[in-house]
mmCIF entry with sequence, helices, sheets and N, C-alpha, C, O atoms, coordinates in Angstrom:
data_MODEL
# 
_entry.id   MODEL 
# 
_entity.id                         1 
_entity.type                       polymer 
_entity.pdbx_number_of_molecules   1 
# 
_entity_poly.entity_id                      1 
_entity_poly.type                           'polypeptide(L)' 
_entity_poly.nstd_linkage                   no 
_entity_poly.nstd_monomer                   no 
_entity_poly.pdbx_seq_one_letter_code       MRVFSPLETSSESELSSVIDAAIEDSGVKYYKDLPVVLIDNKTAECEE 
_entity_poly.pdbx_seq_one_letter_code_can   MRVFSPLETSSESELSSVIDAAIEDSGVKYYKDLPVVLIDNKTAECEE 
_entity_poly.pdbx_strand_id                 A 
# 
loop_
_entity_poly_seq.entity_id 
_entity_poly_seq.num 
_entity_poly_seq.mon_id 
_entity_poly_seq.hetero 
1 1  MET n 
1 2  ARG n 
1 3  VAL n 
1 4  PHE n 
1 5  SER n 
1 6  PRO n 
1 7  LEU n 
1 8  GLU n 
1 9  THR n 
1 10 SER n 
1 11 SER n 
1 12 GLU n 
1 13 SER n 
1 14 GLU n 
1 15 LEU n 
1 16 SER n 
1 17 SER n 
1 18 VAL n 
1 19 ILE n 
1 20 ASP n 
1 21 ALA n 
1 22 ALA n 
1 23 ILE n 
1 24 GLU n 
1 25 ASP n 
1 26 SER n 
1 27 GLY n 
1 28 VAL n 
1 29 LYS n 
1 30 TYR n 
1 31 TYR n 
1 32 LYS n 
1 33 ASP n 
1 34 LEU n 
1 35 PRO n 
1 36 VAL n 
1 37 VAL n 
1 38 LEU n 
1 39 ILE n 
1 40 ASP n 
1 41 ASN n 
1 42 LYS n 
1 43 THR n 
1 44 ALA n 
1 45 GLU n 
1 46 CYS n 
1 47 GLU n 
1 48 GLU n 
# 
_struct_asym.id          A 
_struct_asym.entity_id   1 
# 
loop_
_struct_conf.conf_type_id 
_struct_conf.id 
_struct_conf.pdbx_PDB_helix_id 
_struct_conf.beg_label_comp_id 
_struct_conf.beg_label_asym_id 
_struct_conf.beg_label_seq_id 
_struct_conf.pdbx_beg_PDB_ins_code 
_struct_conf.end_label_comp_id 
_struct_conf.end_label_asym_id 
_struct_conf.end_label_seq_id 
_struct_conf.pdbx_end_PDB_ins_code 
_struct_conf.beg_auth_comp_id 
_struct_conf.beg_auth_asym_id 
_struct_conf.beg_auth_seq_id 
_struct_conf.end_auth_comp_id 
_struct_conf.end_auth_asym_id 
_struct_conf.end_auth_seq_id 
_struct_conf.pdbx_PDB_helix_class 
_struct_conf.details 
_struct_conf.pdbx_PDB_helix_length 
HELX_P HELX_P1 AA1 GLU A 12 ? GLU A 24 ? GLU A 12 GLU A 24 1 ? 13 
HELX_P HELX_P2 AA2 ASN A 41 ? GLU A 47 ? ASN A 41 GLU A 47 1 ? 7  
# 
_struct_conf_type.id          HELX_P 
_struct_conf_type.criteria    ? 
_struct_conf_type.reference   ? 
# 
_struct_sheet.id               AA1 
_struct_sheet.type             ? 
_struct_sheet.number_strands   3 
_struct_sheet.details          ? 
# 
loop_
_struct_sheet_order.sheet_id 
_struct_sheet_order.range_id_1 
_struct_sheet_order.range_id_2 
_struct_sheet_order.offset 
_struct_sheet_order.sense 
AA1 1 2 ? anti-parallel 
AA1 2 3 ? anti-parallel 
# 
loop_
_struct_sheet_range.sheet_id 
_struct_sheet_range.id 
_struct_sheet_range.beg_label_comp_id 
_struct_sheet_range.beg_label_asym_id 
_struct_sheet_range.beg_label_seq_id 
_struct_sheet_range.pdbx_beg_PDB_ins_code 
_struct_sheet_range.end_label_comp_id 
_struct_sheet_range.end_label_asym_id 
_struct_sheet_range.end_label_seq_id 
_struct_sheet_range.pdbx_end_PDB_ins_code 
_struct_sheet_range.beg_auth_comp_id 
_struct_sheet_range.beg_auth_asym_id 
_struct_sheet_range.beg_auth_seq_id 
_struct_sheet_range.end_auth_comp_id 
_struct_sheet_range.end_auth_asym_id 
_struct_sheet_range.end_auth_seq_id 
AA1 1 ARG A 2  ? PHE A 4  ? ARG A 2  PHE A 4  
AA1 2 LEU A 34 ? ILE A 39 ? LEU A 34 ILE A 39 
AA1 3 VAL A 28 ? TYR A 31 ? VAL A 28 TYR A 31 
# 
loop_
_atom_site.group_PDB 
_atom_site.id 
_atom_site.type_symbol 
_atom_site.label_atom_id 
_atom_site.label_alt_id 
_atom_site.label_comp_id 
_atom_site.label_asym_id 
_atom_site.label_entity_id 
_atom_site.label_seq_id 
_atom_site.pdbx_PDB_ins_code 
_atom_site.Cartn_x 
_atom_site.Cartn_y 
_atom_site.Cartn_z 
_atom_site.occupancy 
_atom_site.B_iso_or_equiv 
_atom_site.pdbx_formal_charge 
_atom_site.auth_seq_id 
_atom_site.auth_comp_id 
_atom_site.auth_asym_id 
_atom_site.auth_atom_id 
_atom_site.pdbx_PDB_model_num 
ATOM 1   N N  . MET A 1 1  ? 5.547  5.174   -4.655 1.00 0.00 ? 1  MET A N  1 
ATOM 2   C CA . MET A 1 1  ? 4.685  5.171   -3.539 1.00 0.00 ? 1  MET A CA 1 
ATOM 3   C C  . MET A 1 1  ? 5.237  4.255   -2.492 1.00 0.00 ? 1  MET A C  1 
ATOM 4   O O  . MET A 1 1  ? 6.014  3.328   -2.721 1.00 0.00 ? 1  MET A O  1 
ATOM 5   N N  . ARG A 1 2  ? 4.768  4.598   -1.332 1.00 0.00 ? 2  ARG A N  1 
ATOM 6   C CA . ARG A 1 2  ? 5.192  3.707   -0.138 1.00 0.00 ? 2  ARG A CA 1 
ATOM 7   C C  . ARG A 1 2  ? 3.960  3.009   0.346  1.00 0.00 ? 2  ARG A C  1 
ATOM 8   O O  . ARG A 1 2  ? 2.846  3.531   0.280  1.00 0.00 ? 2  ARG A O  1 
ATOM 9   N N  . VAL A 1 3  ? 4.194  1.773   0.851  1.00 0.00 ? 3  VAL A N  1 
ATOM 10  C CA . VAL A 1 3  ? 3.071  1.029   1.328  1.00 0.00 ? 3  VAL A CA 1 
ATOM 11  C C  . VAL A 1 3  ? 3.204  0.905   2.878  1.00 0.00 ? 3  VAL A C  1 
ATOM 12  O O  . VAL A 1 3  ? 4.237  0.437   3.359  1.00 0.00 ? 3  VAL A O  1 
ATOM 13  N N  . PHE A 1 4  ? 2.202  1.307   3.638  1.00 0.00 ? 4  PHE A N  1 
ATOM 14  C CA . PHE A 1 4  ? 2.238  1.074   5.085  1.00 0.00 ? 4  PHE A CA 1 
ATOM 15  C C  . PHE A 1 4  ? 1.183  0.012   5.424  1.00 0.00 ? 4  PHE A C  1 
ATOM 16  O O  . PHE A 1 4  ? -0.013 0.164   5.174  1.00 0.00 ? 4  PHE A O  1 
ATOM 17  N N  . SER A 1 5  ? 1.687  -1.034  5.990  1.00 0.00 ? 5  SER A N  1 
ATOM 18  C CA . SER A 1 5  ? 0.821  -2.250  6.099  1.00 0.00 ? 5  SER A CA 1 
ATOM 19  C C  . SER A 1 5  ? 1.246  -2.970  7.358  1.00 0.00 ? 5  SER A C  1 
ATOM 20  O O  . SER A 1 5  ? 2.429  -2.940  7.697  1.00 0.00 ? 5  SER A O  1 
ATOM 21  N N  . PRO A 1 6  ? 0.333  -3.619  8.073  1.00 0.00 ? 6  PRO A N  1 
ATOM 22  C CA . PRO A 1 6  ? 0.643  -4.415  9.264  1.00 0.00 ? 6  PRO A CA 1 
ATOM 23  C C  . PRO A 1 6  ? 1.207  -5.824  8.851  1.00 0.00 ? 6  PRO A C  1 
ATOM 24  O O  . PRO A 1 6  ? 1.615  -6.612  9.704  1.00 0.00 ? 6  PRO A O  1 
ATOM 25  N N  . LEU A 1 7  ? 1.214  -6.090  7.585  1.00 0.00 ? 7  LEU A N  1 
ATOM 26  C CA . LEU A 1 7  ? 1.569  -7.415  7.058  1.00 0.00 ? 7  LEU A CA 1 
ATOM 27  C C  . LEU A 1 7  ? 3.047  -7.531  6.843  1.00 0.00 ? 7  LEU A C  1 
ATOM 28  O O  . LEU A 1 7  ? 3.743  -6.542  6.616  1.00 0.00 ? 7  LEU A O  1 
ATOM 29  N N  . GLU A 1 8  ? 3.490  -8.676  6.912  1.00 0.00 ? 8  GLU A N  1 
ATOM 30  C CA . GLU A 1 8  ? 4.776  -9.000  6.260  1.00 0.00 ? 8  GLU A CA 1 
ATOM 31  C C  . GLU A 1 8  ? 4.540  -9.606  4.928  1.00 0.00 ? 8  GLU A C  1 
ATOM 32  O O  . GLU A 1 8  ? 3.940  -10.673 4.794  1.00 0.00 ? 8  GLU A O  1 
ATOM 33  N N  . THR A 1 9  ? 5.050  -8.867  3.885  1.00 0.00 ? 9  THR A N  1 
ATOM 34  C CA . THR A 1 9  ? 4.739  -9.347  2.585  1.00 0.00 ? 9  THR A CA 1 
ATOM 35  C C  . THR A 1 9  ? 5.748  -10.448 2.170  1.00 0.00 ? 9  THR A C  1 
ATOM 36  O O  . THR A 1 9  ? 6.959  -10.319 2.346  1.00 0.00 ? 9  THR A O  1 
ATOM 37  N N  . SER A 1 10 ? 5.151  -11.583 1.585  1.00 0.00 ? 10 SER A N  1 
ATOM 38  C CA . SER A 1 10 ? 6.022  -12.707 1.329  1.00 0.00 ? 10 SER A CA 1 
ATOM 39  C C  . SER A 1 10 ? 6.894  -12.531 0.171  1.00 0.00 ? 10 SER A C  1 
ATOM 40  O O  . SER A 1 10 ? 7.917  -13.211 0.103  1.00 0.00 ? 10 SER A O  1 
ATOM 41  N N  . SER A 1 11 ? 6.574  -11.614 -0.833 1.00 0.00 ? 11 SER A N  1 
ATOM 42  C CA . SER A 1 11 ? 7.424  -11.441 -1.949 1.00 0.00 ? 11 SER A CA 1 
ATOM 43  C C  . SER A 1 11 ? 7.113  -10.173 -2.603 1.00 0.00 ? 11 SER A C  1 
ATOM 44  O O  . SER A 1 11 ? 6.019  -9.636  -2.426 1.00 0.00 ? 11 SER A O  1 
ATOM 45  N N  . GLU A 1 12 ? 8.147  -9.592  -3.458 1.00 0.00 ? 12 GLU A N  1 
ATOM 46  C CA . GLU A 1 12 ? 7.923  -8.349  -4.091 1.00 0.00 ? 12 GLU A CA 1 
ATOM 47  C C  . GLU A 1 12 ? 6.829  -8.445  -5.028 1.00 0.00 ? 12 GLU A C  1 
ATOM 48  O O  . GLU A 1 12 ? 6.068  -7.484  -5.140 1.00 0.00 ? 12 GLU A O  1 
ATOM 49  N N  . SER A 1 13 ? 6.649  -9.559  -5.758 1.00 0.00 ? 13 SER A N  1 
ATOM 50  C CA . SER A 1 13 ? 5.575  -9.580  -6.686 1.00 0.00 ? 13 SER A CA 1 
ATOM 51  C C  . SER A 1 13 ? 4.142  -9.629  -6.060 1.00 0.00 ? 13 SER A C  1 
ATOM 52  O O  . SER A 1 13 ? 3.164  -9.162  -6.645 1.00 0.00 ? 13 SER A O  1 
ATOM 53  N N  . GLU A 1 14 ? 4.085  -10.214 -4.856 1.00 0.00 ? 14 GLU A N  1 
ATOM 54  C CA . GLU A 1 14 ? 2.789  -10.000 -4.158 1.00 0.00 ? 14 GLU A CA 1 
ATOM 55  C C  . GLU A 1 14 ? 2.632  -8.602  -3.642 1.00 0.00 ? 14 GLU A C  1 
ATOM 56  O O  . GLU A 1 14 ? 1.502  -8.119  -3.565 1.00 0.00 ? 14 GLU A O  1 
ATOM 57  N N  . LEU A 1 15 ? 3.664  -7.937  -3.293 1.00 0.00 ? 15 LEU A N  1 
ATOM 58  C CA . LEU A 1 15 ? 3.540  -6.497  -2.789 1.00 0.00 ? 15 LEU A CA 1 
ATOM 59  C C  . LEU A 1 15 ? 3.084  -5.658  -3.990 1.00 0.00 ? 15 LEU A C  1 
ATOM 60  O O  . LEU A 1 15 ? 2.214  -4.798  -3.851 1.00 0.00 ? 15 LEU A O  1 
ATOM 61  N N  . SER A 1 16 ? 3.663  -5.904  -5.152 1.00 0.00 ? 16 SER A N  1 
ATOM 62  C CA . SER A 1 16 ? 3.310  -5.220  -6.445 1.00 0.00 ? 16 SER A CA 1 
ATOM 63  C C  . SER A 1 16 ? 1.830  -5.396  -6.793 1.00 0.00 ? 16 SER A C  1 
ATOM 64  O O  . SER A 1 16 ? 1.160  -4.472  -7.255 1.00 0.00 ? 16 SER A O  1 
ATOM 65  N N  . SER A 1 17 ? 1.355  -6.598  -6.555 1.00 0.00 ? 17 SER A N  1 
ATOM 66  C CA . SER A 1 17 ? -0.104 -7.005  -6.883 1.00 0.00 ? 17 SER A CA 1 
ATOM 67  C C  . SER A 1 17 ? -0.988 -6.164  -5.828 1.00 0.00 ? 17 SER A C  1 
ATOM 68  O O  . SER A 1 17 ? -2.038 -5.638  -6.198 1.00 0.00 ? 17 SER A O  1 
ATOM 69  N N  . VAL A 1 18 ? -0.561 -6.064  -4.602 1.00 0.00 ? 18 VAL A N  1 
ATOM 70  C CA . VAL A 1 18 ? -1.377 -5.282  -3.667 1.00 0.00 ? 18 VAL A CA 1 
ATOM 71  C C  . VAL A 1 18 ? -1.372 -3.817  -3.938 1.00 0.00 ? 18 VAL A C  1 
ATOM 72  O O  . VAL A 1 18 ? -2.414 -3.174  -3.805 1.00 0.00 ? 18 VAL A O  1 
ATOM 73  N N  . ILE A 1 19 ? -0.156 -3.199  -4.345 1.00 0.00 ? 19 ILE A N  1 
ATOM 74  C CA . ILE A 1 19 ? -0.077 -1.853  -4.724 1.00 0.00 ? 19 ILE A CA 1 
ATOM 75  C C  . ILE A 1 19 ? -1.094 -1.563  -5.949 1.00 0.00 ? 19 ILE A C  1 
ATOM 76  O O  . ILE A 1 19 ? -1.860 -0.599  -5.967 1.00 0.00 ? 19 ILE A O  1 
ATOM 77  N N  . ASP A 1 20 ? -0.994 -2.516  -6.952 1.00 0.00 ? 20 ASP A N  1 
ATOM 78  C CA . ASP A 1 20 ? -1.851 -2.271  -8.213 1.00 0.00 ? 20 ASP A CA 1 
ATOM 79  C C  . ASP A 1 20 ? -3.313 -2.295  -7.801 1.00 0.00 ? 20 ASP A C  1 
ATOM 80  O O  . ASP A 1 20 ? -4.111 -1.467  -8.239 1.00 0.00 ? 20 ASP A O  1 
ATOM 81  N N  . ALA A 1 21 ? -3.643 -3.232  -6.974 1.00 0.00 ? 21 ALA A N  1 
ATOM 82  C CA . ALA A 1 21 ? -5.089 -3.309  -6.567 1.00 0.00 ? 21 ALA A CA 1 
ATOM 83  C C  . ALA A 1 21 ? -5.475 -2.140  -5.705 1.00 0.00 ? 21 ALA A C  1 
ATOM 84  O O  . ALA A 1 21 ? -6.604 -1.657  -5.787 1.00 0.00 ? 21 ALA A O  1 
ATOM 85  N N  . ALA A 1 22 ? -4.608 -1.697  -4.920 1.00 0.00 ? 22 ALA A N  1 
ATOM 86  C CA . ALA A 1 22 ? -4.943 -0.540  -4.069 1.00 0.00 ? 22 ALA A CA 1 
ATOM 87  C C  . ALA A 1 22 ? -5.094 0.720   -4.907 1.00 0.00 ? 22 ALA A C  1 
ATOM 88  O O  . ALA A 1 22 ? -6.039 1.489   -4.730 1.00 0.00 ? 22 ALA A O  1 
ATOM 89  N N  . ILE A 1 23 ? -4.166 0.918   -5.806 1.00 0.00 ? 23 ILE A N  1 
ATOM 90  C CA . ILE A 1 23 ? -4.309 2.141   -6.735 1.00 0.00 ? 23 ILE A CA 1 
ATOM 91  C C  . ILE A 1 23 ? -5.637 2.091   -7.526 1.00 0.00 ? 23 ILE A C  1 
ATOM 92  O O  . ILE A 1 23 ? -6.299 3.112   -7.710 1.00 0.00 ? 23 ILE A O  1 
ATOM 93  N N  . GLU A 1 24 ? -5.992 0.940   -7.965 1.00 0.00 ? 24 GLU A N  1 
ATOM 94  C CA . GLU A 1 24 ? -7.330 0.824   -8.669 1.00 0.00 ? 24 GLU A CA 1 
ATOM 95  C C  . GLU A 1 24 ? -8.430 1.037   -7.807 1.00 0.00 ? 24 GLU A C  1 
ATOM 96  O O  . GLU A 1 24 ? -9.506 1.321   -8.332 1.00 0.00 ? 24 GLU A O  1 
ATOM 97  N N  . ASP A 1 25 ? -8.346 0.944   -6.485 1.00 0.00 ? 25 ASP A N  1 
ATOM 98  C CA . ASP A 1 25 ? -9.397 1.104   -5.526 1.00 0.00 ? 25 ASP A CA 1 
ATOM 99  C C  . ASP A 1 25 ? -9.205 2.361   -4.666 1.00 0.00 ? 25 ASP A C  1 
ATOM 100 O O  . ASP A 1 25 ? -9.475 2.353   -3.465 1.00 0.00 ? 25 ASP A O  1 
ATOM 101 N N  . SER A 1 26 ? -8.713 3.486   -5.332 1.00 0.00 ? 26 SER A N  1 
ATOM 102 C CA . SER A 1 26 ? -8.565 4.778   -4.737 1.00 0.00 ? 26 SER A CA 1 
ATOM 103 C C  . SER A 1 26 ? -7.692 4.875   -3.553 1.00 0.00 ? 26 SER A C  1 
ATOM 104 O O  . SER A 1 26 ? -7.910 5.693   -2.660 1.00 0.00 ? 26 SER A O  1 
ATOM 105 N N  . GLY A 1 27 ? -6.613 3.970   -3.537 1.00 0.00 ? 27 GLY A N  1 
ATOM 106 C CA . GLY A 1 27 ? -5.527 4.102   -2.582 1.00 0.00 ? 27 GLY A CA 1 
ATOM 107 C C  . GLY A 1 27 ? -5.692 3.250   -1.317 1.00 0.00 ? 27 GLY A C  1 
ATOM 108 O O  . GLY A 1 27 ? -4.788 3.187   -0.484 1.00 0.00 ? 27 GLY A O  1 
ATOM 109 N N  . VAL A 1 28 ? -6.854 2.595   -1.180 1.00 0.00 ? 28 VAL A N  1 
ATOM 110 C CA . VAL A 1 28 ? -7.078 1.783   -0.046 1.00 0.00 ? 28 VAL A CA 1 
ATOM 111 C C  . VAL A 1 28 ? -7.618 0.479   -0.456 1.00 0.00 ? 28 VAL A C  1 
ATOM 112 O O  . VAL A 1 28 ? -8.650 0.378   -1.120 1.00 0.00 ? 28 VAL A O  1 
ATOM 113 N N  . LYS A 1 29 ? -6.857 -0.599  -0.024 1.00 0.00 ? 29 LYS A N  1 
ATOM 114 C CA . LYS A 1 29 ? -7.372 -1.928  -0.391 1.00 0.00 ? 29 LYS A CA 1 
ATOM 115 C C  . LYS A 1 29 ? -7.402 -2.839  0.815  1.00 0.00 ? 29 LYS A C  1 
ATOM 116 O O  . LYS A 1 29 ? -6.442 -2.852  1.585  1.00 0.00 ? 29 LYS A O  1 
ATOM 117 N N  . TYR A 1 30 ? -8.449 -3.589  1.011  1.00 0.00 ? 30 TYR A N  1 
ATOM 118 C CA . TYR A 1 30 ? -8.414 -4.528  2.076  1.00 0.00 ? 30 TYR A CA 1 
ATOM 119 C C  . TYR A 1 30 ? -7.742 -5.850  1.628  1.00 0.00 ? 30 TYR A C  1 
ATOM 120 O O  . TYR A 1 30 ? -8.288 -6.504  0.739  1.00 0.00 ? 30 TYR A O  1 
ATOM 121 N N  . TYR A 1 31 ? -6.670 -6.249  2.150  1.00 0.00 ? 31 TYR A N  1 
ATOM 122 C CA . TYR A 1 31 ? -5.881 -7.404  1.730  1.00 0.00 ? 31 TYR A CA 1 
ATOM 123 C C  . TYR A 1 31 ? -5.714 -8.353  2.939  1.00 0.00 ? 31 TYR A C  1 
ATOM 124 O O  . TYR A 1 31 ? -5.172 -7.993  3.983  1.00 0.00 ? 31 TYR A O  1 
ATOM 125 N N  . LYS A 1 32 ? -6.172 -9.485  2.747  1.00 0.00 ? 32 LYS A N  1 
ATOM 126 C CA . LYS A 1 32 ? -6.171 -10.460 3.877  1.00 0.00 ? 32 LYS A CA 1 
ATOM 127 C C  . LYS A 1 32 ? -6.818 -9.864  5.139  1.00 0.00 ? 32 LYS A C  1 
ATOM 128 O O  . LYS A 1 32 ? -6.342 -10.042 6.260  1.00 0.00 ? 32 LYS A O  1 
ATOM 129 N N  . ASP A 1 33 ? -7.941 -9.140  4.893  1.00 0.00 ? 33 ASP A N  1 
ATOM 130 C CA . ASP A 1 33 ? -8.790 -8.477  5.926  1.00 0.00 ? 33 ASP A CA 1 
ATOM 131 C C  . ASP A 1 33 ? -8.202 -7.336  6.714  1.00 0.00 ? 33 ASP A C  1 
ATOM 132 O O  . ASP A 1 33 ? -8.716 -6.936  7.759  1.00 0.00 ? 33 ASP A O  1 
ATOM 133 N N  . LEU A 1 34 ? -7.087 -6.813  6.173  1.00 0.00 ? 34 LEU A N  1 
ATOM 134 C CA . LEU A 1 34 ? -6.343 -5.705  6.836  1.00 0.00 ? 34 LEU A CA 1 
ATOM 135 C C  . LEU A 1 34 ? -6.177 -4.646  5.721  1.00 0.00 ? 34 LEU A C  1 
ATOM 136 O O  . LEU A 1 34 ? -5.910 -4.976  4.565  1.00 0.00 ? 34 LEU A O  1 
ATOM 137 N N  . PRO A 1 35 ? -6.348 -3.328  6.116  1.00 0.00 ? 35 PRO A N  1 
ATOM 138 C CA . PRO A 1 35 ? -6.186 -2.231  5.178  1.00 0.00 ? 35 PRO A CA 1 
ATOM 139 C C  . PRO A 1 35 ? -4.732 -1.996  4.836  1.00 0.00 ? 35 PRO A C  1 
ATOM 140 O O  . PRO A 1 35 ? -3.822 -1.990  5.665  1.00 0.00 ? 35 PRO A O  1 
ATOM 141 N N  . VAL A 1 36 ? -4.596 -1.797  3.492  1.00 0.00 ? 36 VAL A N  1 
ATOM 142 C CA . VAL A 1 36 ? -3.263 -1.388  3.030  1.00 0.00 ? 36 VAL A CA 1 
ATOM 143 C C  . VAL A 1 36 ? -3.431 0.069   2.479  1.00 0.00 ? 36 VAL A C  1 
ATOM 144 O O  . VAL A 1 36 ? -4.214 0.291   1.555  1.00 0.00 ? 36 VAL A O  1 
ATOM 145 N N  . VAL A 1 37 ? -2.749 0.973   3.010  1.00 0.00 ? 37 VAL A N  1 
ATOM 146 C CA . VAL A 1 37 ? -2.919 2.371   2.670  1.00 0.00 ? 37 VAL A CA 1 
ATOM 147 C C  . VAL A 1 37 ? -1.709 2.914   2.015  1.00 0.00 ? 37 VAL A C  1 
ATOM 148 O O  . VAL A 1 37 ? -0.599 2.869   2.545  1.00 0.00 ? 37 VAL A O  1 
ATOM 149 N N  . LEU A 1 38 ? -1.957 3.457   0.790  1.00 0.00 ? 38 LEU A N  1 
ATOM 150 C CA . LEU A 1 38 ? -0.896 4.058   -0.021 1.00 0.00 ? 38 LEU A CA 1 
ATOM 151 C C  . LEU A 1 38 ? -0.825 5.557   0.220  1.00 0.00 ? 38 LEU A C  1 
ATOM 152 O O  . LEU A 1 38 ? -1.853 6.235   0.217  1.00 0.00 ? 38 LEU A O  1 
ATOM 153 N N  . ILE A 1 39 ? 0.365  6.075   0.427  1.00 0.00 ? 39 ILE A N  1 
ATOM 154 C CA . ILE A 1 39 ? 0.605  7.511   0.523  1.00 0.00 ? 39 ILE A CA 1 
ATOM 155 C C  . ILE A 1 39 ? 1.722  7.970   -0.482 1.00 0.00 ? 39 ILE A C  1 
ATOM 156 O O  . ILE A 1 39 ? 2.835  7.447   -0.444 1.00 0.00 ? 39 ILE A O  1 
ATOM 157 N N  . ASP A 1 40 ? 1.426  8.889   -1.321 1.00 0.00 ? 40 ASP A N  1 
ATOM 158 C CA . ASP A 1 40 ? 2.484  9.302   -2.156 1.00 0.00 ? 40 ASP A CA 1 
ATOM 159 C C  . ASP A 1 40 ? 3.673  9.958   -1.459 1.00 0.00 ? 40 ASP A C  1 
ATOM 160 O O  . ASP A 1 40 ? 3.551  10.388  -0.311 1.00 0.00 ? 40 ASP A O  1 
ATOM 161 N N  . ASN A 1 41 ? 4.831  10.043  -2.141 1.00 0.00 ? 41 ASN A N  1 
ATOM 162 C CA . ASN A 1 41 ? 6.138  10.496  -1.574 1.00 0.00 ? 41 ASN A CA 1 
ATOM 163 C C  . ASN A 1 41 ? 5.982  11.949  -1.000 1.00 0.00 ? 41 ASN A C  1 
ATOM 164 O O  . ASN A 1 41 ? 6.462  12.288  0.082  1.00 0.00 ? 41 ASN A O  1 
ATOM 165 N N  . LYS A 1 42 ? 5.295  12.737  -1.794 1.00 0.00 ? 42 LYS A N  1 
ATOM 166 C CA . LYS A 1 42 ? 5.236  14.198  -1.445 1.00 0.00 ? 42 LYS A CA 1 
ATOM 167 C C  . LYS A 1 42 ? 4.435  14.287  -0.175 1.00 0.00 ? 42 LYS A C  1 
ATOM 168 O O  . LYS A 1 42 ? 4.816  15.043  0.718  1.00 0.00 ? 42 LYS A O  1 
ATOM 169 N N  . THR A 1 43 ? 3.338  13.556  -0.040 1.00 0.00 ? 43 THR A N  1 
ATOM 170 C CA . THR A 1 43 ? 2.589  13.706  1.127  1.00 0.00 ? 43 THR A CA 1 
ATOM 171 C C  . THR A 1 43 ? 3.388  13.117  2.418  1.00 0.00 ? 43 THR A C  1 
ATOM 172 O O  . THR A 1 43 ? 3.252  13.650  3.519  1.00 0.00 ? 43 THR A O  1 
ATOM 173 N N  . ALA A 1 44 ? 4.172  12.063  2.233  1.00 0.00 ? 44 ALA A N  1 
ATOM 174 C CA . ALA A 1 44 ? 5.039  11.452  3.313  1.00 0.00 ? 44 ALA A CA 1 
ATOM 175 C C  . ALA A 1 44 ? 6.034  12.415  3.757  1.00 0.00 ? 44 ALA A C  1 
ATOM 176 O O  . ALA A 1 44 ? 6.280  12.606  4.948  1.00 0.00 ? 44 ALA A O  1 
ATOM 177 N N  . GLU A 1 45 ? 6.678  13.101  2.673  1.00 0.00 ? 45 GLU A N  1 
ATOM 178 C CA . GLU A 1 45 ? 7.732  14.050  3.004  1.00 0.00 ? 45 GLU A CA 1 
ATOM 179 C C  . GLU A 1 45 ? 7.225  15.188  3.869  1.00 0.00 ? 45 GLU A C  1 
ATOM 180 O O  . GLU A 1 45 ? 7.846  15.583  4.856  1.00 0.00 ? 45 GLU A O  1 
ATOM 181 N N  . CYS A 1 46 ? 6.115  15.682  3.475  1.00 0.00 ? 46 CYS A N  1 
ATOM 182 C CA . CYS A 1 46 ? 5.534  16.971  4.183  1.00 0.00 ? 46 CYS A CA 1 
ATOM 183 C C  . CYS A 1 46 ? 5.123  16.523  5.699  1.00 0.00 ? 46 CYS A C  1 
ATOM 184 O O  . CYS A 1 46 ? 5.234  17.327  6.624  1.00 0.00 ? 46 CYS A O  1 
ATOM 185 N N  . GLU A 1 47 ? 4.675  15.287  5.887  1.00 0.00 ? 47 GLU A N  1 
ATOM 186 C CA . GLU A 1 47 ? 4.311  14.844  7.175  1.00 0.00 ? 47 GLU A CA 1 
ATOM 187 C C  . GLU A 1 47 ? 5.507  14.505  8.070  1.00 0.00 ? 47 GLU A C  1 
ATOM 188 O O  . GLU A 1 47 ? 5.399  14.559  9.295  1.00 0.00 ? 47 GLU A O  1 
ATOM 189 N N  . GLU A 1 48 ? 6.673  14.148  7.447  1.00 0.00 ? 48 GLU A N  1 
ATOM 190 C CA . GLU A 1 48 ? 7.894  13.925  8.143  1.00 0.00 ? 48 GLU A CA 1 
ATOM 191 C C  . GLU A 1 48 ? 8.482  15.235  8.602  1.00 0.00 ? 48 GLU A C  1 
ATOM 192 O O  . GLU A 1 48 ? 9.543  15.250  9.226  1.00 0.00 ? 48 GLU A O  1 
# 
């Protein structure tokens, strides 16, 4: 999965935690008051 976020992530482990939380919350998670949106690779490839 790819993560599209306006944030600069401080570490890979933090990014992983955001991804895990977002997947549990149907692909969208508010993290530090900003939305983190997950898009699977197949969708991203089709849009490119």
